[in-house]
Backbone as XML, in Angstrom:
<?xml version="1.0"?>
<chain id="A" units="angstrom">
  <residue number="1" name="MET">
    <atom name="N" x="-20.542" y="6.036" z="-8.581"/>
    <atom name="CA" x="-20.153" y="5.325" z="-6.732"/>
    <atom name="C" x="-19.650" y="7.015" z="-6.363"/>
  </residue>
  <residue number="2" name="ASN">
    <atom name="N" x="-19.409" y="6.410" z="-5.027"/>
    <atom name="CA" x="-19.231" y="7.882" z="-3.906"/>
    <atom name="C" x="-18.461" y="7.035" z="-3.267"/>
  </residue>
  <residue number="3" name="VAL">
    <atom name="N" x="-17.705" y="7.613" z="-2.680"/>
    <atom name="CA" x="-16.007" y="7.190" z="-1.798"/>
    <atom name="C" x="-16.319" y="8.224" z="-0.942"/>
  </residue>
  <residue number="4" name="SER">
    <atom name="N" x="-15.591" y="7.786" z="-0.091"/>
    <atom name="CA" x="-15.125" y="8.885" z="1.294"/>
    <atom name="C" x="-14.461" y="9.223" z="1.217"/>
  </residue>
  <residue number="5" name="GLU">
    <atom name="N" x="-14.026" y="10.109" z="1.957"/>
    <atom name="CA" x="-12.111" y="11.237" z="1.810"/>
    <atom name="C" x="-11.186" y="10.313" z="2.258"/>
  </residue>
  <residue number="6" name="ASN">
    <atom name="N" x="-11.064" y="9.052" z="3.320"/>
    <atom name="CA" x="-10.880" y="7.911" z="4.077"/>
    <atom name="C" x="-10.796" y="7.068" z="2.377"/>
  </residue>
  <residue number="7" name="GLU">
    <atom name="N" x="-11.476" y="6.791" z="2.002"/>
    <atom name="CA" x="-10.887" y="6.029" z="0.796"/>
    <atom name="C" x="-10.535" y="6.367" z="0.226"/>
  </residue>
  <residue number="8" name="TYR">
    <atom name="N" x="-10.726" y="7.524" z="-0.378"/>
    <atom name="CA" x="-10.338" y="8.005" z="-1.639"/>
    <atom name="C" x="-8.189" y="7.981" z="-1.714"/>
  </residue>
  <residue number="9" name="THR">
    <atom name="N" x="-8.128" y="8.617" z="-0.018"/>
    <atom name="CA" x="-7.085" y="8.731" z="0.348"/>
    <atom name="C" x="-6.337" y="7.009" z="0.063"/>
  </residue>
  <residue number="10" name="MET">
    <atom name="N" x="-6.790" y="6.298" z="1.150"/>
    <atom name="CA" x="-6.623" y="4.633" z="1.165"/>
    <atom name="C" x="-6.135" y="4.752" z="-0.600"/>
  </residue>
  <residue number="11" name="GLU">
    <atom name="N" x="-6.612" y="4.498" z="-1.403"/>
    <atom name="CA" x="-6.926" y="5.055" z="-2.916"/>
    <atom name="C" x="-5.479" y="4.762" z="-3.856"/>
  </residue>
  <residue number="12" name="ILE">
    <atom name="N" x="-5.001" y="6.237" z="-3.308"/>
    <atom name="CA" x="-4.297" y="7.257" z="-3.609"/>
    <atom name="C" x="-2.653" y="6.341" z="-3.088"/>
  </residue>
  <residue number="13" name="LEU">
    <atom name="N" x="-2.830" y="6.416" z="-1.898"/>
    <atom name="CA" x="-2.031" y="6.191" z="-1.169"/>
    <atom name="C" x="-1.044" y="4.474" z="-1.811"/>
  </residue>
  <residue number="14" name="ALA">
    <atom name="N" x="-2.774" y="3.668" z="-2.236"/>
    <atom name="CA" x="-1.881" y="2.331" z="-1.997"/>
    <atom name="C" x="-1.566" y="2.499" z="-3.808"/>
  </residue>
  <residue number="15" name="ALA">
    <atom name="N" x="-2.317" y="3.050" z="-4.707"/>
    <atom name="CA" x="-1.184" y="3.117" z="-6.104"/>
    <atom name="C" x="0.345" y="3.931" z="-5.597"/>
  </residue>
  <residue number="16" name="LEU">
    <atom name="N" x="0.476" y="4.938" z="-4.649"/>
    <atom name="CA" x="2.005" y="5.731" z="-4.278"/>
    <atom name="C" x="2.454" y="4.452" z="-4.607"/>
  </residue>
  <residue number="17" name="ALA">
    <atom name="N" x="2.440" y="3.816" z="-2.895"/>
    <atom name="CA" x="3.139" y="2.396" z="-2.433"/>
    <atom name="C" x="3.213" y="1.625" z="-3.180"/>
  </residue>
  <residue number="18" name="GLY">
    <atom name="N" x="2.422" y="1.526" z="-4.003"/>
    <atom name="CA" x="2.586" y="0.645" z="-5.032"/>
    <atom name="C" x="3.886" y="0.318" z="-6.331"/>
  </residue>
  <residue number="19" name="GLU">
    <atom name="N" x="4.136" y="2.310" z="-6.719"/>
    <atom name="CA" x="4.609" y="2.239" z="-7.247"/>
    <atom name="C" x="6.001" y="2.824" z="-6.952"/>
  </residue>
  <residue number="20" name="ALA">
    <atom name="N" x="5.932" y="2.813" z="-5.393"/>
    <atom name="CA" x="7.630" y="2.380" z="-5.312"/>
    <atom name="C" x="8.327" y="1.161" z="-4.495"/>
  </residue>
  <residue number="21" name="ILE">
    <atom name="N" x="6.873" y="0.930" z="-4.566"/>
    <atom name="CA" x="7.189" y="-1.178" z="-4.287"/>
    <atom name="C" x="7.582" y="-1.408" z="-5.777"/>
  </residue>
  <residue number="22" name="ALA">
    <atom name="N" x="7.502" y="-1.117" z="-6.945"/>
    <atom name="CA" x="8.024" y="-1.007" z="-8.049"/>
    <atom name="C" x="9.084" y="-1.274" z="-8.697"/>
  </residue>
  <residue number="23" name="LYS">
    <atom name="N" x="9.492" y="0.750" z="-8.191"/>
    <atom name="CA" x="10.502" y="1.081" z="-8.407"/>
    <atom name="C" x="11.840" y="0.529" z="-7.390"/>
  </residue>
  <residue number="24" name="LYS">
    <atom name="N" x="11.438" y="-0.122" z="-6.151"/>
    <atom name="CA" x="12.476" y="-0.557" z="-5.797"/>
    <atom name="C" x="12.945" y="-2.039" z="-6.074"/>
  </residue>
  <residue number="25" name="THR">
    <atom name="N" x="11.965" y="-2.797" z="-6.302"/>
    <atom name="CA" x="11.669" y="-3.769" z="-7.133"/>
    <atom name="C" x="11.563" y="-4.707" z="-8.676"/>
  </residue>
  <residue number="26" name="GLY">
    <atom name="N" x="11.972" y="-3.785" z="-9.568"/>
    <atom name="CA" x="12.337" y="-3.191" z="-10.258"/>
    <atom name="C" x="11.196" y="-4.399" z="-11.262"/>
  </residue>
  <residue number="27" name="ILE">
    <atom name="N" x="9.547" y="-4.176" z="-11.312"/>
    <atom name="CA" x="8.464" y="-4.742" z="-11.599"/>
    <atom name="C" x="7.438" y="-3.498" z="-11.994"/>
  </residue>
  <residue number="28" name="SER">
    <atom name="N" x="6.816" y="-3.677" z="-12.856"/>
    <atom name="CA" x="6.045" y="-2.698" z="-13.287"/>
    <atom name="C" x="5.103" y="-2.341" z="-11.632"/>
  </residue>
  <residue number="29" name="ASN">
    <atom name="N" x="5.244" y="-1.186" z="-12.099"/>
    <atom name="CA" x="3.690" y="-0.605" z="-11.635"/>
    <atom name="C" x="2.421" y="-0.862" z="-10.913"/>
  </residue>
  <residue number="30" name="ILE">
    <atom name="N" x="1.803" y="-1.687" z="-11.835"/>
    <atom name="CA" x="1.153" y="-2.605" z="-11.740"/>
    <atom name="C" x="0.881" y="-3.943" z="-10.589"/>
  </residue>
  <residue number="31" name="GLN">
    <atom name="N" x="2.069" y="-4.233" z="-10.950"/>
    <atom name="CA" x="2.579" y="-5.926" z="-10.438"/>
    <atom name="C" x="2.943" y="-5.064" z="-9.079"/>
  </residue>
  <residue number="32" name="GLY">
    <atom name="N" x="3.646" y="-3.987" z="-8.724"/>
    <atom name="CA" x="4.148" y="-3.863" z="-7.475"/>
    <atom name="C" x="2.547" y="-3.286" z="-6.579"/>
  </residue>
  <residue number="33" name="PHE">
    <atom name="N" x="1.760" y="-2.779" z="-7.375"/>
    <atom name="CA" x="-0.045" y="-2.479" z="-6.314"/>
    <atom name="C" x="-0.505" y="-3.768" z="-6.291"/>
  </residue>
  <residue number="34" name="ASP">
    <atom name="N" x="-0.187" y="-4.503" z="-7.562"/>
    <atom name="CA" x="-1.006" y="-6.325" z="-6.951"/>
    <atom name="C" x="-0.129" y="-6.587" z="-6.658"/>
  </residue>
  <residue number="35" name="ALA">
    <atom name="N" x="0.804" y="-6.706" z="-6.066"/>
    <atom name="CA" x="1.955" y="-7.170" z="-4.204"/>
    <atom name="C" x="1.090" y="-6.709" z="-3.100"/>
  </residue>
  <residue number="36" name="LEU">
    <atom name="N" x="2.047" y="-5.135" z="-3.558"/>
    <atom name="CA" x="0.498" y="-4.625" z="-2.241"/>
    <atom name="C" x="-0.789" y="-4.688" z="-2.294"/>
  </residue>
  <residue number="37" name="MET">
    <atom name="N" x="-1.570" y="-4.986" z="-2.518"/>
    <atom name="CA" x="-3.368" y="-5.413" z="-2.566"/>
    <atom name="C" x="-3.238" y="-6.420" z="-2.093"/>
  </residue>
  <residue number="38" name="ASN">
    <atom name="N" x="-1.888" y="-7.695" z="-2.295"/>
    <atom name="CA" x="-2.520" y="-9.066" z="-2.063"/>
    <atom name="C" x="-1.595" y="-9.298" z="-0.602"/>
  </residue>
  <residue number="39" name="SER">
    <atom name="N" x="-0.915" y="-7.741" z="-0.144"/>
    <atom name="CA" x="-0.669" y="-8.414" z="0.948"/>
    <atom name="C" x="-0.861" y="-8.449" z="2.680"/>
  </residue>
  <residue number="40" name="LYS">
    <atom name="N" x="0.125" y="-8.085" z="3.605"/>
    <atom name="CA" x="-1.418" y="-8.369" z="4.966"/>
    <atom name="C" x="-1.332" y="-7.066" z="5.061"/>
  </residue>
  <residue number="41" name="THR">
    <atom name="N" x="0.282" y="-6.500" z="4.593"/>
    <atom name="CA" x="-0.075" y="-4.307" z="4.388"/>
    <atom name="C" x="-1.119" y="-3.757" z="3.957"/>
  </residue>
  <residue number="42" name="GLY">
    <atom name="N" x="-1.535" y="-4.227" z="2.877"/>
    <atom name="CA" x="-2.392" y="-3.683" z="2.099"/>
    <atom name="C" x="-3.813" y="-4.224" z="2.797"/>
  </residue>
  <residue number="43" name="GLU">
    <atom name="N" x="-3.937" y="-4.847" z="3.394"/>
    <atom name="CA" x="-5.412" y="-5.490" z="3.806"/>
    <atom name="C" x="-5.487" y="-4.316" z="4.860"/>
  </residue>
  <residue number="44" name="MET">
    <atom name="N" x="-4.188" y="-3.843" z="6.304"/>
    <atom name="CA" x="-4.458" y="-3.086" z="6.752"/>
    <atom name="C" x="-4.098" y="-1.995" z="6.300"/>
  </residue>
  <residue number="45" name="LEU">
    <atom name="N" x="-3.761" y="-1.237" z="4.890"/>
    <atom name="CA" x="-3.852" y="-0.124" z="5.411"/>
    <atom name="C" x="-5.590" y="0.226" z="4.728"/>
  </residue>
  <residue number="46" name="PHE">
    <atom name="N" x="-6.318" y="-0.910" z="4.187"/>
    <atom name="CA" x="-7.779" y="-0.517" z="4.158"/>
    <atom name="C" x="-9.004" y="-0.878" z="5.588"/>
  </residue>
  <residue number="47" name="ASP">
    <atom name="N" x="-8.289" y="-1.056" z="5.832"/>
    <atom name="CA" x="-8.537" y="-1.713" z="7.790"/>
    <atom name="C" x="-8.964" y="0.119" z="8.749"/>
  </residue>
  <residue number="48" name="ASP">
    <atom name="N" x="-9.931" y="0.718" z="8.655"/>
    <atom name="CA" x="-9.744" y="1.737" z="9.566"/>
    <atom name="C" x="-9.402" y="1.333" z="10.771"/>
  </residue>
  <residue number="49" name="ASN">
    <atom name="N" x="-9.327" y="0.113" z="11.156"/>
    <atom name="CA" x="-9.206" y="-0.710" z="13.286"/>
    <atom name="C" x="-7.089" y="0.373" z="13.001"/>
  </residue>
  <residue number="50" name="TYR">
    <atom name="N" x="-6.521" y="0.474" z="12.034"/>
    <atom name="CA" x="-5.444" y="0.846" z="11.777"/>
    <atom name="C" x="-4.847" y="2.089" z="11.596"/>
  </residue>
  <residue number="51" name="THR">
    <atom name="N" x="-4.577" y="2.637" z="11.643"/>
    <atom name="CA" x="-3.802" y="4.122" z="10.774"/>
    <atom name="C" x="-3.207" y="3.909" z="10.407"/>
  </residue>
  <residue number="52" name="LEU">
    <atom name="N" x="-2.692" y="3.292" z="8.969"/>
    <atom name="CA" x="-0.908" y="3.018" z="8.384"/>
    <atom name="C" x="-1.737" y="3.557" z="7.587"/>
  </residue>
  <residue number="53" name="TRP">
    <atom name="N" x="-3.208" y="4.519" z="7.115"/>
    <atom name="CA" x="-3.121" y="5.225" z="5.771"/>
    <atom name="C" x="-3.585" y="6.677" z="6.122"/>
  </residue>
  <residue number="54" name="HIS">
    <atom name="N" x="-2.721" y="7.456" z="7.330"/>
    <atom name="CA" x="-2.146" y="8.339" z="8.026"/>
    <atom name="C" x="-0.603" y="8.906" z="7.407"/>
  </residue>
  <residue number="55" name="ASN">
    <atom name="N" x="0.531" y="7.422" z="7.706"/>
    <atom name="CA" x="1.748" y="6.978" z="7.068"/>
    <atom name="C" x="1.037" y="8.199" z="5.451"/>
  </residue>
  <residue number="56" name="GLY">
    <atom name="N" x="2.826" y="7.769" z="4.325"/>
    <atom name="CA" x="2.952" y="8.194" z="3.060"/>
    <atom name="C" x="3.785" y="7.212" z="3.149"/>
  </residue>
  <residue number="57" name="PRO">
    <atom name="N" x="3.404" y="7.322" z="1.622"/>
    <atom name="CA" x="3.015" y="6.121" z="0.905"/>
    <atom name="C" x="4.893" y="5.608" z="0.827"/>
  </residue>
  <residue number="58" name="ASP">
    <atom name="N" x="5.973" y="6.039" z="0.947"/>
    <atom name="CA" x="7.164" y="5.702" z="1.316"/>
    <atom name="C" x="7.193" y="4.438" z="2.456"/>
  </residue>
  <residue number="59" name="TYR">
    <atom name="N" x="6.445" y="5.194" z="3.509"/>
    <atom name="CA" x="6.682" y="3.783" z="4.860"/>
    <atom name="C" x="4.752" y="2.845" z="4.684"/>
  </residue>
  <residue number="60" name="ILE">
    <atom name="N" x="4.074" y="3.158" z="4.194"/>
    <atom name="CA" x="2.876" y="2.291" z="4.018"/>
    <atom name="C" x="4.533" y="0.555" z="2.400"/>
  </residue>
  <residue number="61" name="ALA">
    <atom name="N" x="5.348" y="1.007" z="2.341"/>
    <atom name="CA" x="5.920" y="0.438" z="0.851"/>
    <atom name="C" x="7.159" y="0.056" z="1.975"/>
  </residue>
  <residue number="62" name="ALA">
    <atom name="N" x="7.635" y="0.395" z="2.806"/>
    <atom name="CA" x="8.746" y="0.105" z="3.672"/>
    <atom name="C" x="8.049" y="-0.708" z="4.930"/>
  </residue>
  <residue number="63" name="GLU">
    <atom name="N" x="6.841" y="-1.207" z="4.897"/>
    <atom name="CA" x="5.830" y="-1.760" z="6.129"/>
    <atom name="C" x="5.924" y="-2.720" z="4.535"/>
  </residue>
  <residue number="64" name="TYR">
    <atom name="N" x="5.533" y="-2.904" z="3.903"/>
    <atom name="CA" x="5.347" y="-4.037" z="2.875"/>
    <atom name="C" x="6.695" y="-5.128" z="3.033"/>
  </residue>
  <residue number="65" name="PHE">
    <atom name="N" x="8.168" y="-3.903" z="2.469"/>
    <atom name="CA" x="8.868" y="-5.190" z="2.012"/>
    <atom name="C" x="8.995" y="-5.094" z="4.202"/>
  </residue>
  <residue number="66" name="LEU">
    <atom name="N" x="8.470" y="-4.903" z="4.913"/>
    <atom name="CA" x="8.700" y="-4.976" z="6.728"/>
    <atom name="C" x="8.794" y="-7.104" z="6.667"/>
  </residue>
  <residue number="67" name="GLU">
    <atom name="N" x="6.922" y="-6.840" z="6.010"/>
    <atom name="CA" x="6.181" y="-8.186" z="6.325"/>
    <atom name="C" x="6.908" y="-8.371" z="5.293"/>
  </residue>
  <residue number="68" name="LYS">
    <atom name="N" x="7.398" y="-8.764" z="3.776"/>
    <atom name="CA" x="7.366" y="-9.629" z="3.016"/>
    <atom name="C" x="9.075" y="-10.478" z="3.546"/>
  </residue>
  <residue number="69" name="ASP">
    <atom name="N" x="9.947" y="-9.018" z="4.543"/>
    <atom name="CA" x="11.250" y="-10.061" z="4.889"/>
    <atom name="C" x="11.602" y="-10.841" z="6.312"/>
  </residue>
  <residue number="70" name="ALA">
    <atom name="N" x="9.667" y="-10.296" z="6.701"/>
    <atom name="CA" x="9.564" y="-11.461" z="7.856"/>
    <atom name="C" x="8.886" y="-13.081" z="7.576"/>
  </residue>
  <residue number="71" name="GLU">
    <atom name="N" x="8.808" y="-12.697" z="6.354"/>
    <atom name="CA" x="7.754" y="-14.216" z="5.643"/>
    <atom name="C" x="9.068" y="-15.106" z="5.160"/>
  </residue>
</chain>
């Protein structure tokens, strides 16, 4: 499977942001990753129209928590 550099970067950032979410909430890394991927923040991370993937994993995790706080 060929993955572009951008897609690879997005996948790595998703994994690292999921880990940050897990640490802050006391859940497993897999659960943190799943939570991110099932959120609007996760959708935005993989949407080239947004530049969320230009930021680091801590920023992405913070955006995830902002989204959850707004719900």
